[in-house]
C-alpha positions in Angstrom: 130.2 57.2 92.1 131.8 54.2 93.7 128.5 52.3 94.6 130.4 49.2 95.7 132.3 51.2 98.3 129.0 52.9 99.4 127.4 49.5 100.0 130.5 48.3 101.9 130.4 51.3 104.3 126.7 50.7 104.8 127.3 47.1 105.6 129.9 48.0 108.2 127.5 50.4 109.9 124.6 47.9 109.8 126.7 45.2 111.5 127.5 47.6 114.3 123.8 48.5 114.7 122.9 44.8 114.6 125.4 44.0 117.4 124.0 46.8 119.5 120.6 45.2 119.3 121.9 42.5 121.5 121.9 44.9 124.4 118.1 45.3 124.8 117.9 41.5 124.6 120.3 41.3 127.6 118.1 43.9 129.4 115.1 41.7 128.6 116.7 38.6 130.2 117.7 40.7 133.3 114.1 41.9 133.8 112.3 38.7 132.8 111.0 40.0 129.5 111.8 37.0 127.4 109.2 37.9 124.9 111.5 40.7 123.5 114.0 38.1 122.3 112.0 37.7 119.1 111.3 41.4 118.9 115.0 42.2 118.7 116.3 38.9 117.5 114.5 39.0 114.1 115.8 42.6 113.3 119.2 41.5 114.6 119.3 38.6 112.1 118.1 40.8 109.3 120.6 43.6 110.0 123.5 41.2 110.3 122.5 39.3 107.2 122.4 42.5 105.1 125.6 43.8 106.7 127.5 40.6 106.0 126.2 40.5 102.5 127.4 44.0 101.8 130.9 43.5 103.4 131.6 39.8 102.5 134.1 41.1 99.9 136.0 44.4 100.2 135.9 46.4 97.0 139.1 46.6 94.9 138.5 50.3 94.4 138.2 51.7 97.9 138.3 55.4 96.9 136.0 57.6 98.9 135.3 61.2 97.8 132.7 63.7 99.0 129.8 62.2 97.1 130.5 58.7 98.4 130.9 60.0 102.0 127.6 61.9 102.0 125.6 59.2 100.2 127.0 56.5 102.5 125.9 58.4 105.6 122.4 59.4 104.3 121.6 55.9 103.1 122.9 54.3 106.3 120.8 56.5 108.5 117.7 55.8 106.6 118.3 52.1 106.5 119.2 51.7 110.2 116.1 53.8 111.2 113.9 51.6 109.0 115.3 48.4 110.6 115.6 49.9 114.1 111.8 50.5 114.1 111.0 46.8 113.7 111.4 45.8 117.4 108.6 48.2 118.4 106.3 46.8 115.8 107.1 43.1 116.4 106.7 43.5 120.1 103.3 45.2 119.5 104.3 48.1 121.8 104.1 50.5 118.8 101.8 48.6 116.4 101.8 51.0 113.5 105.1 51.0 111.5 104.8 54.7 110.7 104.7 55.5 114.4 107.5 53.2 115.2 109.6 54.7 112.4 108.9 58.2 113.7 110.0 57.2 117.2 113.2 55.5 115.9 114.2 58.4 113.6 113.6 60.7 116.5 115.9 58.5 118.6 118.8 58.2 116.1 118.6 61.9 115.2 118.6 62.7 118.9 115.4 64.7 118.5 113.4 63.2 121.3 110.0 64.0 119.8 107.6 61.3 120.6 104.2 59.9 119.5 103.7 58.0 122.8 101.1 59.2 125.3 101.9 56.4 127.9 105.7 55.9 128.0 105.5 54.0 131.3 103.5 51.2 129.6 106.5 50.1 127.5 108.8 47.2 128.4 112.2 48.0 129.9 113.9 46.5 126.8 112.1 48.8 124.4 112.7 51.8 126.6 116.4 51.0 126.8 116.6 50.6 123.0 114.6 53.9 122.5 117.2 55.8 124.7 120.2 53.9 123.3 119.4 55.1 119.8 120.1 58.6 121.2 123.5 57.4 122.3 124.3 55.8 118.9 123.0 58.8 117.0 124.7 61.4 119.2 128.3 60.9 118.1 127.2 58.9 115.0 127.3 55.2 114.1 129.7 56.0 111.3 132.1 57.6 113.8 132.0 54.4 115.8 132.8 52.4 112.7 135.8 54.7 111.9 136.9 54.3 115.5 137.2 50.5 115.2 138.5 50.5 111.6 142.3 50.3 111.2 142.2 52.1 107.9 144.4 55.2 107.8 143.1 56.4 104.5 142.9 60.2 104.7 139.8 60.1 102.5 137.7 58.8 105.4 137.6 62.5 106.3 134.8 62.8 103.7 132.7 60.4 105.9 133.5 62.3 109.1 132.5 65.5 107.4 129.2 64.1 106.3 128.2 63.0 109.9 129.8 65.6 112.1 127.6 68.7 112.7 128.9 72.2 112.1 130.3 74.4 109.4 133.8 72.8 109.4 135.2 69.5 110.4 138.9 68.8 111.0 141.0 65.9 112.3 142.5 66.0 115.8 145.4 63.9 114.7 146.8 62.8 111.3 144.6 59.7 111.0 140.8 59.9 110.9 140.4 56.6 112.7 142.5 57.8 115.6 140.5 61.1 115.7 137.3 59.0 115.9 138.7 56.9 118.8 139.7 60.0 120.7 136.2 61.5 120.3 134.4 58.3 121.2 136.7 57.8 124.2 135.7 61.3 125.5 132.0 60.5 124.7 132.1 57.2 126.6 133.9 58.8 129.6 131.3 61.6 129.9 128.4 59.1 129.6 129.8 56.8 132.3 130.6 59.8 134.6 127.0 61.1 134.3 125.5 57.7 135.0 127.7 57.3 138.2 126.8 60.8 139.4 123.1 60.1 138.8 123.3 57.0 141.0 124.9 59.1 143.7 121.7 61.1 143.6 119.5 58.0 144.3 118.6 57.2 140.7 118.5 53.4 140.1 121.2 51.9 137.9 118.8 51.2 135.0 117.4 54.7 135.1 120.8 56.2 135.4 122.1 54.3 132.3 119.0 55.2 130.2 119.1 58.9 131.1 122.9 59.1 130.7 122.6 57.6 127.1 119.7 60.0 126.4 121.7 63.0 127.8 124.9 62.0 125.8 123.0 62.3 122.6 121.2 65.4 123.8 118.0 63.5 122.9 115.5 63.7 125.7 113.8 60.3 125.8 113.0 59.5 129.4 111.3 56.6 131.2 108.5 58.8 132.4 105.8 60.9 130.9 106.7 63.8 133.0 110.4 63.5 132.1 113.0 64.5 134.7 110.3 66.2 136.8 109.3 62.6 137.9 112.3 62.5 140.3 111.6 65.9 141.9 115.3 66.1 142.7 117.3 69.3 142.3 120.5 67.3 142.4 119.5 65.0 139.5 118.2 68.0 137.5 121.5 69.9 137.9 123.6 66.9 137.0 121.7 66.3 133.8 121.6 70.0 133.0 125.4 70.4 133.4 126.1 67.3 131.4 123.8 68.2 128.5 125.6 71.5 128.4 129.0 69.7 128.3 127.7 67.4 125.5 126.8 70.6 123.6 130.4 71.8 123.6 132.7 71.1 120.6 134.5 67.8 121.6 137.7 69.0 120.0 138.1 71.3 123.0 138.1 68.4 125.4 141.0 66.9 123.4 142.9 70.2 123.8 142.3 70.1 127.5 143.6 66.5 127.7 146.8 67.5 125.9 147.1 70.6 128.1 146.6 73.1 125.3 144.3 75.1 127.6 144.7 78.4 125.7 143.1 76.8 122.6 140.2 75.5 124.7 139.4 78.6 126.8 139.9 81.2 124.1 137.4 79.6 121.7 135.0 82.3 120.7 132.1 79.9 120.0 132.2 78.3 123.4 132.4 81.6 125.2 129.4 82.8 123.2 127.6 79.5 123.9 128.0 79.9 127.7 127.2 83.6 127.5 123.9 82.9 125.7 123.0 80.3 128.3 123.7 82.7 131.2 121.9 85.6 129.6 118.8 83.6 128.6 118.6 82.1 132.1 118.8 85.5 133.7 116.2 87.1 131.4 113.7 84.2 131.6 114.1 83.9 135.4 113.1 87.5 135.7 110.1 87.0 133.4 108.7 83.8 135.1 109.7 84.7 138.7 106.1 85.2 139.7 105.1 81.7 138.7 107.4 79.8 141.2 108.1 79.7 144.9 111.0 82.0 145.3 114.2 82.8 143.4 115.8 79.4 143.9 112.9 77.4 142.5 112.6 79.8 139.6 116.3 79.6 138.7 116.2 75.8 139.0 113.5 75.3 136.4 114.7 78.1 134.1 118.3 77.0 134.0 117.3 73.4 133.3 114.9 74.4 130.5 117.3 76.8 128.9 120.0 74.1 128.9 117.6 71.5 127.6 116.5 73.8 124.8 119.8 75.2 123.5 121.4 71.8 123.5 118.3 70.2 121.9 118.2 67.7 124.8 114.4 68.0 125.1 114.2 67.0 128.8 111.7 68.9 130.9 111.0 69.7 134.5 108.1 72.1 133.9 105.5 72.9 131.3 106.9 75.9 129.4 103.5 76.2 127.7 102.4 78.0 130.8 105.2 80.5 130.6 104.7 84.0 129.3 104.8 84.4 125.5 108.1 86.4 125.8 109.9 83.4 127.5 108.4 80.9 125.0 109.6 83.1 122.2 113.1 83.2 123.7 113.1 79.4 123.9 112.2 79.4 120.2 115.2 81.5 119.5 117.4 79.2 121.5 116.1 76.2 119.4 117.4 77.9 116.3 120.8 78.9 117.8 121.6 75.4 119.1 124.8 74.2 120.6 128.4 74.2 119.4 129.7 72.7 116.1 131.3 69.3 116.7 129.0 68.5 119.6 126.1 66.1 119.9 123.6 69.0 120.2 121.2 70.2 117.5 120.1 73.6 116.1 121.9 75.8 113.6 125.1 75.8 115.7 126.5 78.8 117.5 129.5 79.2 115.2 127.2 79.3 112.1 125.0 81.9 113.7 128.1 84.0 114.7 129.4 83.8 111.1 126.0 84.9 109.7 125.8 87.9 112.2 129.4 88.9 111.5 128.8 88.6 107.7 125.8 91.0 108.1 127.8 93.5 110.1 130.6 93.3 107.5 128.1 94.1 104.7 126.7 97.0 106.6 130.2 98.4 107.1 130.8 98.0 103.3 127.6 99.9 102.6 128.8 102.8 104.8 132.4 102.7 103.6 132.9 100.8 100.3 136.6 101.3 100.5 137.0 99.7 103.9 138.8 96.3 103.8 136.9 94.0 106.3 136.7 90.3 106.9 134.7 87.9 109.0 136.9 86.7 111.9 136.6 83.9 114.5 139.0 83.5 117.3 140.9 86.5 115.9 141.5 84.8 112.6 139.8 85.4 109.2 137.2 82.8 108.3 137.7 81.2 104.9 135.4 82.5 102.2 134.1 78.9 101.6 133.1 78.6 105.2 131.3 81.9 105.2 129.5 81.1 101.9 128.7 77.6 103.3 127.0 79.1 106.4 124.9 81.5 104.3 123.9 78.7 101.8 123.0 76.4 104.7 120.8 79.0 106.3 119.0 79.7 103.0 118.4 76.0 102.4 117.3 75.4 106.0 114.7 78.2 105.9 113.4 77.2 102.5 113.0 73.5 103.5 111.4 74.6 106.8 108.9 76.7 105.0 108.0 73.8 102.6 107.7 71.4 105.6 105.4 73.8 107.5 103.2 74.1 104.4 102.9 70.3 104.1 102.2 69.8 107.8 99.3 72.4 107.7 97.5 69.8 105.4 97.0 67.9 108.7 94.5 70.6 109.8 96.6 72.2 112.5 97.1 76.0 112.7 100.2 77.7 111.2 101.6 78.2 114.7 101.2 74.5 115.6 102.5 73.3 112.3 105.6 75.6 112.5 106.2 74.4 116.1 106.2 70.8 115.0 108.6 71.4 112.1 110.9 73.7 114.1 111.3 71.2 116.9 112.0 68.4 114.4 114.4 70.2 112.1 116.4 71.6 115.1 116.3 68.1 116.8 114.8 69.6 120.0 112.0 67.2 121.0 109.4 69.7 122.2 108.0 72.8 120.8 105.4 75.3 122.1 101.7 75.1 122.6 100.1 71.8 121.8 103.5 70.3 121.1 105.2 71.6 124.2 106.8 69.5 126.9 103.4 68.3 128.2 102.2 67.2 124.7 103.3 64.8 122.0 103.1 64.4 118.2 100.8 61.4 118.2 97.9 63.4 116.8 99.6 63.9 113.5 98.6 61.8 110.5 100.9 59.4 108.8 101.9 61.8 106.0 102.9 64.5 108.5 104.9 62.0 110.5 106.9 61.0 107.3 107.5 64.7 106.6 108.8 65.3 110.1 111.0 62.1 109.9 112.6 63.7 106.8 113.0 67.0 108.7 114.7 65.2 111.7 117.2 63.6 109.3 117.7 66.9 107.5 118.5 68.6 110.9 120.8 65.9 112.2 122.7 65.3 109.0 122.6 69.1 108.1 120.8 68.8 104.8 123.6 68.0 102.3 123.9 64.2 102.7 120.2 63.8 101.9 120.5 66.1 99.0 123.5 64.2 97.7 121.6 60.9 98.1 118.8 62.1 95.8 121.3 63.7 93.5 123.2 60.5 93.2 120.0 58.5 92.6 119.0 60.9 89.8 122.5 60.7 88.2 122.5 56.9 88.5 
């Protein structure tokens, strides 16, 4: 284990996070909230000091392998969450550190779950920071560091693999740093485009920036307790719904469109399945909840938005799904597990991983019926590598095992098994809202400190897809 290189990478990431803390200070000056200077200034100084200390001298041995990549990412996410929570505590807007940590981890992991019951009472600076953590966590701070680094070391792929969601990660071009720049360029373009379109719909500039950042990370933090329903605008709802769906698409496909390789983009089986699931779920739920709204148009408006928000893990809401029939709530629960595409900012198991698992099951059934048949798991008409198939199966087993353990731990809080499962599922799939008490109309503020720490761990497990955190503890035990 190259610990010196791990600390160097962490230092680079912390310096970026520190510089980003200057943005809410700027917001504070614009809106006359000078008291937030200390709230963000102190964490800024701490973060920059630690970052500079770790990077003051570049290691002679700059080799990075899988272990270093995974450990760097896991340690950095934990550290930046711990420091990112300080502004909330120092400002007094979230006095308890455990609550502030939960809110910050929820922000960076783009979960969107909250412990706040009165969001509107927070300062504009803290609300901006809260949503901006979604934007940073969506594509990943490490990806941003890679985008600005000039290193062409091919081993940086190990770092990209640790932070990019999905069963397989590949470079768009020969150099990882160039790949990161392309991806971030697309990410920024989509974010700015959404903010502009939201302003066309009458949303103020500040609101548009906050919601665009939150949408980009498919996080769900809003400025209002009733989320997007506050604006009561079909136009705003449709803009946000379309963009969170776009952020849930594998970003590699946008690159293929840019270089005019349209066949690679539009023939992608995962994306076709992703859109198919959205259309099918919208149609089925619309039929199931039709009697609850004023006509077909109003029903379709709310159903489409909530389906998009759920499958992408965005967590925005326009209606209380807790009032929907159990069938529709259960279908939303299924969408939480499915999630969006690999290589996107969305959460969940990922569509490609679910497809691989289903196709593996079908392959095994065919083998039972005809042991002599030669079959393989295929995606886009090509056989999937055995390592990828095995990885998807292993990930599913680990995911369900950790989910069961987490549910058991949260039940110690005194909630029912359904409520505990809802809280864990929403956090591990980085959704933001669950069902029942923890639905869109509720929050997780009623949990005790122990349960909140468990759920913080679950959110990190879901965002980093388990292995980086396991590697971190494995490296600690080995060390």
